[in-house]
Each structure stands twice: as C-alpha cells, then as structure tokens.
C-alpha positions as CSV (number, residue, x, y, z in Angstrom):
1,M,0.3,0.2,0.4
2,P,1.9,3.1,-1.3
3,E,2.4,5.6,2.0
4,T,0.1,8.7,1.8
5,P,2.6,11.9,1.5
6,S,3.4,14.1,4.2
7,P,1.1,17.0,4.1
8,I,2.7,20.0,3.4
9,R,3.8,22.3,6.7
10,L,5.2,26.1,6.6
11,G,7.5,27.7,9.8
12,L,10.9,27.7,9.8
13,G,10.4,25.3,12.3
14,A,8.9,22.6,10.5
15,N,11.7,23.4,7.6
16,W,14.4,24.1,9.4
17,R,16.7,21.5,7.4
18,Q,15.9,22.9,3.9
19,F,16.2,25.9,4.9
20,T,19.5,25.5,6.4
21,L,20.9,23.5,3.1
22,L,19.4,26.5,0.7
23,V,21.7,28.8,3.3
24,V,24.8,27.3,3.1
25,V,23.8,26.9,-1.0
26,N,23.8,30.9,-0.8
27,A,26.8,31.2,1.5
28,F,28.4,29.2,-1.7
29,V,26.8,31.7,-4.2
30,G,27.9,35.3,-2.0
31,A,31.6,33.6,-2.1
32,M,31.8,33.6,-6.5
33,V,31.0,37.0,-6.3
34,G,33.3,38.0,-3.0
35,L,36.2,36.5,-5.5
36,E,36.2,40.0,-7.5
37,R,35.5,42.3,-5.2
38,T,39.4,42.9,-3.8
39,V,41.5,42.4,-6.8
40,L,39.7,42.9,-10.0
41,P,39.7,46.5,-10.4
42,L,43.4,45.8,-9.9
43,I,44.1,43.9,-11.9
44,A,42.1,45.8,-14.9
45,Q,45.4,48.3,-14.6
46,A,48.1,46.1,-13.3
47,D,47.3,43.2,-16.2
48,F,45.4,44.8,-18.8
49,G,46.7,48.5,-19.2
50,L,43.4,50.0,-19.1
51,V,43.5,53.5,-18.0
52,S,40.0,54.9,-18.1
53,K,38.0,53.7,-15.1
54,T,34.5,53.6,-17.1
55,A,36.4,50.9,-19.3
56,V,38.3,49.2,-15.9
57,L,34.1,49.2,-14.5
58,S,33.4,47.6,-17.7
59,F,32.7,44.3,-16.0
60,L,30.6,44.8,-13.8
61,I,28.3,46.7,-16.4
62,S,28.2,42.9,-18.5
63,F,28.1,41.6,-14.3
64,G,25.0,43.5,-13.9
65,V,23.0,44.0,-16.9
66,V,22.8,40.3,-17.3
67,K,22.1,39.6,-13.4
68,A,19.1,41.9,-13.8
69,L,17.2,40.0,-16.8
70,A,18.4,36.5,-15.1
71,N,16.7,37.7,-11.9
72,L,13.6,38.3,-14.0
73,F,13.7,35.4,-15.9
74,A,14.5,33.5,-13.0
75,G,11.4,35.4,-11.5
76,Q,9.1,34.5,-14.3
77,L,10.7,31.0,-14.6
78,A,10.3,29.9,-10.8
79,D,6.6,30.1,-10.8
80,R,6.0,28.0,-14.2
81,I,8.5,25.7,-13.5
82,G,9.8,25.5,-10.5
83,R,12.6,26.5,-8.4
84,K,15.2,23.8,-8.2
85,P,16.2,23.8,-12.1
86,L,17.1,26.8,-11.6
87,L,19.6,26.6,-8.8
88,V,20.9,24.1,-10.7
89,A,21.2,25.8,-14.0
90,G,22.6,29.0,-11.8
91,W,25.5,26.1,-11.1
92,V,25.9,25.5,-14.5
93,A,26.9,28.6,-15.3
94,G,28.7,29.4,-12.5
95,L,31.6,26.4,-13.1
96,P,34.0,28.1,-15.7
97,V,33.8,31.4,-14.2
98,P,37.2,30.9,-12.1
99,L,38.9,29.6,-14.8
100,L,38.3,32.6,-17.4
101,I,39.6,35.2,-15.0
102,I,43.0,32.6,-14.7
103,L,43.3,32.1,-18.1
104,A,42.5,35.6,-18.9
105,P,44.7,37.0,-22.1
106,S,42.4,39.8,-22.6
107,W,40.2,41.8,-20.8
108,G,37.3,40.0,-23.5
109,W,37.6,37.4,-21.1
110,V,37.5,38.9,-17.6
111,V,33.7,40.4,-19.2
112,L,32.4,37.2,-20.6
113,A,33.6,35.9,-17.6
114,N,31.3,37.6,-15.5
115,V,28.3,37.9,-17.9
116,L,28.1,34.4,-16.3
117,L,29.0,35.4,-13.1
118,G,25.4,37.9,-13.8
119,V,24.3,34.4,-14.3
120,N,24.8,32.5,-12.0
121,Q,24.4,34.9,-9.3
122,G,21.1,36.2,-10.6
123,L,19.6,32.7,-10.9
124,C,21.2,31.0,-8.2
125,W,20.5,34.1,-5.5
126,S,17.4,34.8,-6.2
127,T,16.1,31.1,-6.2
128,T,17.5,30.8,-2.9
129,V,15.7,33.7,-2.0
130,I,11.8,32.1,-3.5
131,M,13.0,29.0,-2.0
132,K,13.2,30.9,1.9
133,I,10.3,32.4,1.5
134,D,8.2,29.4,0.4
135,L,9.4,27.9,3.3
136,V,8.9,29.5,5.9
137,G,5.4,31.9,5.2
138,P,4.4,35.0,6.1
139,A,5.1,35.0,10.2
140,R,9.4,35.4,10.0
141,R,9.6,36.6,6.4
142,G,11.9,39.7,7.9
143,L,13.8,37.4,9.6
144,A,14.6,34.8,6.6
145,M,15.4,37.2,5.0
146,G,17.9,38.3,7.4
147,L,19.6,34.9,7.6
148,N,19.9,34.7,3.8
149,E,21.9,37.9,2.8
150,F,24.1,37.7,6.2
151,A,24.7,33.9,4.7
152,G,25.8,35.2,1.3
153,Y,27.4,38.4,2.7
154,V,30.0,37.5,5.4
155,A,30.7,34.5,2.2
156,V,30.9,38.0,-0.2
157,S,33.4,39.7,2.8
158,L,35.3,36.2,3.8
159,S,36.0,35.6,0.2
160,A,36.6,38.9,-0.4
161,L,39.2,38.8,2.9
162,L,40.9,35.9,1.8
163,T,41.6,37.0,-1.9
164,G,43.3,40.3,-0.7
165,Y,45.4,38.2,1.2
166,L,46.4,36.0,-1.3
167,A,47.0,38.8,-4.1
168,A,49.4,40.4,-1.5
169,S,50.8,36.8,-0.8
170,H,50.9,35.3,-4.5
171,G,50.0,37.8,-7.1
172,L,46.9,39.1,-8.6
173,R,46.4,35.7,-11.1
174,P,46.0,33.0,-10.4
175,A,45.8,31.8,-6.8
176,P,43.2,34.4,-5.3
177,F,40.8,32.8,-7.6
178,Y,40.9,29.0,-6.8
179,P,38.6,28.9,-4.4
180,G,36.3,29.6,-6.6
181,I,36.5,26.5,-8.1
182,A,36.1,24.2,-5.2
183,F,33.0,27.7,-4.4
184,A,31.1,26.1,-8.1
185,V,31.5,22.4,-7.5
186,L,30.3,22.2,-4.0
187,G,27.4,24.4,-5.2
188,L,26.0,22.5,-7.9
189,V,26.6,19.6,-6.3
190,L,24.5,20.4,-3.2
191,S,21.5,21.6,-5.4
192,V,21.5,18.5,-7.9
193,F,21.5,15.6,-5.0
194,V,20.1,17.7,-1.4
195,V,17.6,20.6,-2.5
196,Q,14.4,19.9,-2.3
197,E,11.9,21.6,-4.8
198,T,9.6,24.5,-2.9
199,H,7.2,25.6,-5.3
200,G,4.1,23.5,-2.9
201,H,4.7,25.5,0.1
202,A,4.0,28.6,-2.1
203,R,0.9,27.2,-3.7
204,A,-0.2,26.1,0.4
205,E,0.3,29.7,1.9
206,A,-2.1,30.6,-1.1
207,R,-4.5,28.4,-0.2
208,Q,-4.0,28.6,3.7
209,R,-4.3,32.6,3.0
210,G,-8.0,32.0,1.1
211,W,-6.0,33.6,-2.0
212,D,-7.9,32.9,-4.6
213,A,-7.7,35.6,-7.7
214,P,-6.9,34.7,-10.7
215,R,-3.1,34.8,-11.4
216,P,-2.6,38.3,-13.2
217,R,-0.2,38.4,-16.7
218,F,3.2,39.5,-16.2
219,A,3.0,42.4,-17.8
220,H,0.5,43.8,-15.5
221,I,2.8,42.5,-13.0
222,L,6.1,44.4,-14.2
223,L,4.0,47.4,-14.0
224,L,2.4,46.9,-10.8
225,T,6.4,46.4,-8.6
226,S,7.7,49.3,-10.8
227,W,5.1,51.8,-10.3
228,Q,1.5,51.4,-10.1
229,D,2.3,49.9,-6.0
230,R,3.5,52.8,-3.9
231,A,5.4,50.1,-1.7
232,L,6.7,48.0,-4.2
233,F,8.0,51.3,-6.4
234,A,9.9,53.1,-3.1
235,A,11.6,49.7,-2.7
236,S,12.3,48.9,-6.1
237,Q,13.4,52.6,-6.4
238,A,15.5,51.5,-3.1
239,G,16.7,48.5,-4.2
240,M,18.6,50.0,-7.9
241,V,19.6,52.7,-5.5
242,N,21.4,50.8,-3.3
243,N,23.2,48.2,-5.9
244,L,24.0,51.5,-8.0
245,N,26.0,52.8,-4.6
246,D,27.4,49.1,-4.0
247,G,29.1,48.7,-7.6
248,M,30.6,51.8,-7.3
249,V,32.1,51.0,-4.2
250,W,33.1,47.3,-5.6
251,G,34.3,48.7,-8.5
252,L,36.4,52.5,-7.8
253,I,37.1,52.3,-4.2
254,P,39.8,49.4,-4.7
255,V,41.2,51.6,-7.1
256,F,40.3,54.9,-5.3
257,L,42.6,53.8,-2.6
258,A,45.2,52.5,-3.9
259,A,45.5,55.9,-5.8
260,R,46.3,57.2,-2.2
261,G,48.8,55.3,-1.0
262,L,46.9,52.1,0.9
263,A,48.6,48.8,0.6
264,L,46.7,46.1,-1.3
265,D,46.1,44.0,1.9
266,R,44.5,46.9,3.6
267,I,42.6,47.5,0.4
268,G,41.3,43.9,1.1
269,V,40.6,44.7,4.8
270,V,38.6,48.1,3.9
271,T,37.1,46.3,1.0
272,A,35.8,42.9,3.5
273,A,34.9,45.1,6.1
274,Y,31.5,46.2,4.4
275,P,30.1,43.0,3.5
276,L,30.9,41.5,6.6
277,V,28.9,44.5,8.7
278,W,26.7,44.3,6.3
279,G,26.1,40.2,6.4
280,I,26.5,39.8,10.3
281,G,24.1,43.1,10.7
282,Q,21.2,41.8,8.9
283,L,20.6,38.8,11.8
284,G,19.0,41.6,13.3
285,T,17.6,44.2,11.2
286,G,15.4,41.0,9.2
287,A,14.4,40.1,12.6
288,L,13.9,43.5,13.9
289,S,11.4,44.3,10.7
290,D,9.2,42.0,11.6
291,R,8.4,43.9,14.6
292,W,9.2,47.3,14.0
293,G,7.9,47.3,10.6
294,R,9.5,48.0,7.2
295,K,8.9,51.6,5.5
296,W,11.1,53.8,8.4
297,M,13.9,50.6,8.3
298,I,14.4,51.1,4.1
299,A,14.6,55.2,4.6
300,G,16.8,55.1,7.5
301,G,19.2,52.7,6.2
302,M,19.4,55.1,2.9
303,W,20.4,58.5,5.0
304,V,23.1,55.9,6.8
305,Q,24.4,54.2,3.5
306,A,24.4,57.7,2.1
307,A,26.3,58.7,5.7
308,G,29.1,56.1,4.7
309,I,29.3,56.8,1.3
310,A,30.2,60.8,2.6
311,A,33.6,59.1,4.6
312,F,34.6,57.7,2.4
313,V,35.6,61.0,0.1
314,M,36.1,63.3,3.3
315,G,38.8,60.8,5.0
316,R,42.3,60.5,5.5
317,S,43.3,57.9,7.1
318,F,42.8,54.0,7.0
319,A,40.7,54.3,10.6
320,S,38.4,57.0,8.4
321,W,37.9,54.8,5.5
322,M,36.8,51.9,8.0
323,A,33.8,53.8,9.3
324,G,32.9,54.9,6.2
325,A,33.0,51.0,5.2
326,M,30.6,49.9,8.4
327,L,28.5,52.4,8.5
328,L,27.9,51.9,4.4
329,G,27.4,47.9,5.8
330,I,25.0,49.3,9.0
331,G,22.9,51.1,6.9
332,T,22.6,48.6,4.1
333,A,21.7,45.7,6.3
334,L,19.2,47.7,7.4
335,V,17.6,47.7,4.3
336,Y,18.5,45.1,1.6
337,P,17.0,42.0,3.6
338,T,13.8,44.1,4.6
339,L,13.6,45.4,0.9
340,L,12.7,41.7,0.1
341,A,10.2,41.5,3.1
342,A,8.2,44.3,1.9
343,V,7.7,42.9,-1.9
344,S,6.8,39.3,-0.4
345,D,4.5,41.4,2.3
346,V,2.5,42.9,-1.0
347,A,2.8,39.7,-3.5
348,H,0.6,36.9,-3.7
349,P,2.0,33.9,-3.8
350,D,1.0,32.3,-6.5
351,W,2.6,35.5,-8.4
352,R,5.1,36.5,-6.0
353,A,8.6,35.4,-7.3
354,S,7.6,37.3,-10.6
355,A,7.1,40.7,-8.2
356,V,10.5,39.5,-6.2
357,G,11.9,39.1,-10.2
358,V,10.9,42.3,-11.2
359,Y,11.9,44.2,-7.9
360,R,15.9,42.4,-8.5
361,L,15.6,43.7,-12.2
362,W,15.4,47.2,-10.9
363,R,17.5,45.8,-8.1
364,D,20.6,45.3,-9.9
365,S,20.4,47.0,-12.8
366,G,21.8,49.3,-10.1
367,Y,25.6,47.7,-10.7
368,A,25.4,48.3,-14.1
369,T,24.0,52.0,-13.9
370,G,26.4,52.8,-11.1
371,A,29.6,51.3,-12.3
372,L,28.7,53.4,-15.8
373,A,27.5,56.6,-13.8
374,A,30.7,55.9,-11.4
375,G,33.3,56.0,-14.4
376,L,32.0,58.6,-16.3
377,L,31.9,60.5,-13.6
378,S,35.1,60.0,-12.6
379,D,36.7,60.1,-15.8
380,A,35.1,63.6,-16.9
381,F,35.7,64.6,-13.3
382,T,37.3,63.1,-10.6
383,M,36.8,60.0,-8.4
384,P,35.9,62.2,-4.8
385,F,33.5,64.2,-7.6
386,A,31.7,60.6,-8.1
387,I,31.5,59.1,-5.2
388,G,29.9,62.4,-3.1
389,A,28.0,62.7,-6.2
390,I,26.7,58.9,-6.1
391,A,26.1,59.6,-1.5
392,A,23.9,62.5,-2.5
393,L,22.1,60.0,-5.0
394,T,20.9,57.7,-2.2
395,F,20.2,59.8,0.8
396,V,17.8,61.3,-1.9
397,S,16.3,57.9,-2.4
398,G,15.6,57.7,1.5
399,V,13.5,60.4,1.3
400,V,11.9,59.1,-2.2
401,V,11.2,55.6,0.4
402,A,9.7,58.0,3.3
403,S,7.5,60.0,0.9
404,A,5.7,57.7,-1.2
405,M,5.7,54.7,0.6
406,Y,3.4,52.8,3.2
407,E,3.8,50.4,5.6
408,T,3.6,46.3,4.5
409,L,4.5,44.9,7.2
410,P,0.8,42.7,7.7
411,D,-1.3,43.7,11.0
412,R,0.0,46.8,11.0
C-alpha cells in the first residue's frame, strides 16, 4: 500500500533542514562574487593596462545587466516550472567563471566571465531567496531574509578578504581565484543532490490564506512592481540605488584607495569590512523588521548608507575609511533584507516569485548603472566627485521611501 505523502507545513521550525541547506548554498553564491571585490579592478590596471575608469568598470556593467535580466527570467520561470531547475542551471553557468579569469589573455575574457557570473548570481541568489520565502510562510519573513542575506554577504566578505591576502602573498592571478573552483563545484553538487523543490509550499500558503484570485499577466506584475503600487515602487527604486552605490564601491573604491597609497592587504580589509558588517547585521535587522515594520528601516538605512559613502571622500586615513565601510555596512543591513520582505508582504504567493524577479531586475540593474555613472563621472571630473554624487543620490532615495511608501508589514 503506497505511503500517503505528508502534508506541507509552513514555518522555519518545520522546514529548518532545507532552510539551513539553502543558507549554506547561498553562502557559496556569495563567495563566488566575493572573489572579485578586492582584486579585479586592480587586475584591469596591472595586467591589462586599462586607464579609463569606465573601461575598468566594464566588467561590472556586463555583470549588472545580465544579473538583472536573469533575475527577471528567474522570477517568471520559478512560478511556471519550479525553483530547483533554475538553481542547478545557475551553478552550471558559474562553473567556468574562475577558470576564465585565471586564463584570461585579454580583458574581454574577464567581461565574458562576468556575463556568466551574472547568470549564476541572478538564477542562484533569486532562487534561494524565493525558496526560503516559500518555506517560512508569512510569519517570519524578515528573519528568513536576514538569514539568507547574512549568509550571502558574510561569504562575500570572507571571500574578498581571502582574495586580498592571496593577492598580496602570491600575486593578482591565479591564486586568488582557485577557491572559486571549489565554491562552484560544491554549490552545484548540493543543488543537484540535496536541495528539494519548494513550489508546493507557495501553493499551500495561497490555499491557507484564502487567496484565490486569478494570476495576473506578467505585464501587469511588471507595472505593479515597478510603478503602480507605491510600496513596490519605493522598494524597487531603493533597491536600484542601493546596488548602484554597491557597484560604485565594488569597482571604484579599491582604485580610489590604491591611488591614496593604501597597501593591497589593507584595501582588502576595507573592502571586506563593508559586506561583513552588512552580512552580520542582517541577522538582527531582518528579524527587527518583523516587529518594527519595513518603511522606516528602509528610509533610515538609505540615509546611513549616504553618510558612509561620504566618509570615504572626507576621510584621510585607514581608520576613517574603515569607519565609512562600517557605516555603509550598517545602512545596507537595515535596507537589504527589509526590501525583500516588503515586496513579499505585498505580492500574492502565486505570483510572488515574479514580483521578486521584477524587484531584483530593478535592484541589480543598479550595478550596471552605478558602474557606468561612477566611471563616467570619474573620467569627466574626479573620483571624489563621483563618490560624493552617489552619496547624494542615496540620500534622495531615502527621502522617496519616506514620502511614497506605505507600511507593508501585515497587521500593522
């Protein structure tokens, strides 16, 4: 007599094994992008002789455009075919990335590697976010997003720190990129053999909450998330500006600090401190947003980010630049998981993955926009001018959230 399948249960306690596994998988996703945060802008100048800041940041432009589009398609496809196939596909795309950078005879190879990295990050990170939202249900969504982003960005930080020390000890290539081979293989193996599909959990939540409205067309979801709903619009623009300033920090700050005579290992410490504070802070901020609400944590976080970015321009020492990195990390910890939770609050479970995909389209297009803006402003004016302009834009984004967003936390 066949066994009756056990009913689907929502919640962190009921699904802690799969949730923990997805946290580990997302740590490998973050570690892949952390490989580049310290050394790749320096490789552009040292190995390939790129002088223009716009040319140096071209790898980030390709990464941002591809990741943004991968997020969009990941959201749509996750609602149609399920989550796990996309996670596996993202890891297959990520496998060649470290090898391409190690072997690159020209900068074009590095740009190609970042196209594949964009596919890897867009599919894998989006899917782990959606799967965790599926598993926990509506009650502790902020905590779930805090744990997800904690794992990813602490891994970004540790990977950036590791590559900085490997570069200082063994050169810019190939040693800093060897760990990436292990990250990609482990992520793929876990995703294929251990991760389980979670689409059924989203359907179960929709049934439990009595949400039986027909699924809207994707064009409607795109407009709703981008513009028509005030909270989703505010979240999308804040996410875009958040990653715009992150793209500037990723691509420009290592070059900015090197131009001021900071040693390579200390550049690695500064570039690692920001995602480390960001990652650890999300353990608290995600859960706090389940108590305090989403709106003012997002607005306040954008203003703290602006202060941290401004500190890089005003600083004159390692200590002042570290303070800027830590402020930026605190601000981003307030914003990042809370934005995802806010989008998930508003979206129906049947089309939530699509809404998250649209939000992440706008958010991660900020990488390309930030890299292009930082490069063009630096070439036309100076690096401090570019950094200061992006600090001002970040402050304005917080004002938009404060004025346009309504509180999305249920029962508030």
